[in-house]
N, C-alpha and C positions, 0 to 999 in steps of 0.2 A: 504493500500500500504506500509506504513511504517513497519507494522508488517511483511509483506512478505519479505521486504528487510532485516529485522533483522534476520528472520528465515534463509534466504539464506546465510547471512554473517556468522552466527553461524555454519551452516552446512558445509560451505566451510572451515572455520577455523578448525573445528573438523577433517575433512578429511585431511587437510594439515598437521596438527600436527601428525596425525597417519601415514601418508605417509612418513613424514620426520623423523620418528623414535622417535617422541615426544621429541623435543628439550627442554632442560632445559633453562630457561631464564637467561642467563649470558651475560657478556660484553666481548669484545675482548681486551680491554685496561688493562688487569689484570697485565701486566708487570709494569705499572706505578701507578695504582689505586688499591692497594691490600687490604687496611683496610676493605673495604666493603665485601670482601670475607673471610678475616681472621683478626680479631682484634689484634691478637698477632703481626702482622706486624707493628703495630703502634710503637712498641719499636725500630724500625729501624730509627725513626725520633723523638728523644726525645724532640726537641724544640717545637713540635706541628705541626698539619697539618689539612687541611680541604679539603675534596674530594666531587665532584659532578659528577655523570655520568647519561646521558640520552640516551635511546635507543628506536628507533621507527622502527618496522618491517613492511614489506609488505605495502609500501606506496600506498595510494590511495584506500585502502580497509576499509570500515566502520567496526569498532570493531577489527582492527588488534592489535597485541600485542604492548604495550608500557610499558617501565620499567624505573623507576627512582631510583637511589641509592644515598645516601648521608652519609657522616661520618665526624667526627671531634674529635680531641683529644688534650690534653695538657700533657706534661711530668711532672713527679714528680722526679726531677733529683736526689735528695739526697737518694731516695728510689729505684731508678732504675725501675720506673714504669710509666704507663700512665693510664689515665682515659678519657673516651669519650663516644660518642653516635653513633648509626647507625639508618638510616631510609631507608625504601624501599616501593615503591608503584608500583604495576603492574596492568594493566588492560588488559582484554581479552574478547572481545564481551561484555556481560552483567555482567561480574564479575570484582570486584575491590578488591584487597587485599593490605592492608596497615599494615606495621610492624614498630615498634619503640622499641629500646632497648638501655640500657646503658652497658658499659663494663669497666672492669679493667684488666690490663695486667702487668705482672712482669717478668723481665728478670733475668737470672742467668748466670754468666760467667763460662764457662767450660774449657777455655784455655786462653792463652794470647790474642787471636784474635777472639774467637768464643763465641757465646751466645746461650742459649735456652730461648725462651720466652713462657709464658703460659698466656692465657686469659680466662675470664669468662664473659658472658653477660646474661642479663635477660630483658624481656620486654613483649609486648603484640602484638598480631596480630588480625586484624579485617577484616572480609570478608563481602562484600555487593554484593549479587547476585540477580539481578532484573529479575528473570526468568519469572515472570508473564507478562512481556512485550512481550514475544514471542507469547503465545496463551492462554489467560485466560480461555478458554473453555476446554483446554486439562488438565486433572488432573496431568499429569507429570510436567506441568509448571505453576500450579495455584498459588503456594506460593513463595514469595521471601525468600531468605536466608540471615539473618543478624546474624553473630556469632562472638564472641570474645573469644580468647584463649590466655593463658599465654605461653610464650616461654622462653627457656633457651638455652645456647650454650657454646661452648668452642673452643679454638684454641691452637695449639702448633706450634712453629717455631724454626728451627735451622738456624742461620745466622752468616755471617761474614760481618760487615759493608762495604758497597761499593764493595762487591765482589760476594756474592751469598746468596741464602736463599732456604729453603725447608720447607713447612708447610702443616699441615692437620687441617681442621676445620669442625665443625658442627655448623654453626651460628644460625640455626633455628631447635630446637627440641620442637615441640608443646606438652605441658603437656597432652592435650586431647588424643594424640596418645598413651600415656602411661597409659591411663585409669584414669587419675587424673582429678577431677572436673566433671561437668555435661556432659551428653551425647551430642555429636555433630552430626549433619546430614552431615556436610561437612568434608572431610578428608584433612586437611592441610598437604601438602607434605613437608617432611624434605629433606634437601639437604646437601651433603657432598662434600667438596672441597679439592683437593690436588693441591698445588701450588709450583712452583719452578722457579728460575730465576738466572741469572748470568750476570756479566759485564766483558767484555774482552777489553783490549786496543789493537787496531790494529796498531796504530801508535800514534804520538804525538797529532794529531788532530782528529783521528777517533776512535770510540768505538762501540762495537757490544753488543747488549743486547737481548739474547733469553729468552723466558719465556714459562711456561707450566701451563695449568689449566685443571684438570680432575674433572668433576662434575658427581656425582651420586645422583639420586633422586629415591624415592620409586617407584617401578613398571615401571621405565624407564631405557633404556639402557644407559650405561656410555657415556658421551660426552667429547671429547678431543679437546682442543684448543692449538695450537702451534703458537706463535708469534715470530717475529725476526725483530729488527730495527737496523739500522746503524746510528750513530750520528756524526755530524760534530761539533767539538769544544764544545761539550756538549749543543749546542744551538738548532740545527735542526736535527730531526730524521725522517727517512722514511723507511718503510718496509711493511710486509704483515702478514696476519694471515690465518692459515688453520684450519678448523673445521671439525670434523667427520661429515659424511653425505654429504660431498662435498661442503660446503660453503667456499668461499674465500673472503678475505677482504684486501683492500689497506689501509695503515695506515700512519699517519704523526703526529709528535709531535714537538712543539716549546716551548722552555724554556727561560724565561727572568726574572731575579731577582729570587724571590721565587715562581713564577707562572709557571705552566705547562699547556699547552693547547693541547689537543689531539683530533684527528678526525679519524674515520674509515668508510669506505663504503664497505658493505658486500653484496655479491650476490651469487647465485648458478648457475653455467653455465649449469646445466642439461637441456636437451631439452625434458624432459618428458611432457606429455599433461598437467599435473597439474601445472607445473611451467610456461608453456606458457600462461595459463589462469590467473595466479595470479602474480602480480608484486612482486617478492621476494627480492627486494632491501631493504637494511636496513642501516639507518644512525645512527651514534653514536657520541656523543660529550662528552668529559671528561675534567674537570677543577680541578686542585689541587693547593693549596697554602700552602707552607711550611714556617713556622715562622723561623726567623733567616736570611731571605734573600737569602737562597741557595736552588736551585731546583736540588737536586741530581738526577742522572739517575737511581739509584737503591735504 
């Protein structure tokens, strides 16, 4: 019975991903938690920062996607640089992918008020695919997959502190995909991120923060996320996120001291038969702490 449930869950998940355009697993709070997408953005907070984001999709379904991101860094003030780490863990049905890397970023002043930041990261990725739990009698699912691959990445960002930023990153380029190292049975998918955001003062007490995330992964269609939040006295923000393929999210963020706490609830209003059978609601929680006791909006 358990085996049949697993097979059914994996089959439905596969159909769902295909039907929805094969979404890349990214988070909606990219306007506040940027370092996990582009380590070069760490240069915007030289005092240091710690970020944690958790996302759980399709609640109530066994094997539904779950993703966790984490990052932290400290500034090297006299050198205009930062050093830190990134972790990511995602699970989908019987697959578990874990990544960990360290990064170094350096900024260069290009005008009196603008900087360009560059980052490099390196680490490892580990896949644990327990496919034999599906049907050990089927040759296609007889063997589990446990593979480790080295990864490298880079990021570049143009920014003006507390005003705007534009960045491009490839945080995960698996060396196995370049033909380096031993042969792999599993194709680790590389992801490319284009990020942008700005902060506008609407009045003395109100500020507007739009942000953009465009993600491209090998063999998948580009995914576009647009978020917009309005903040009151830099403390409380409320807004929404629109994602390609029709997903909508309500978002809220609270800042106190150096702590920022964000939440988003994402859903797809489509009335297609697949969406009626599967609860497509997604919950996401993000927490960040910025050293120095200031929780900047940008």
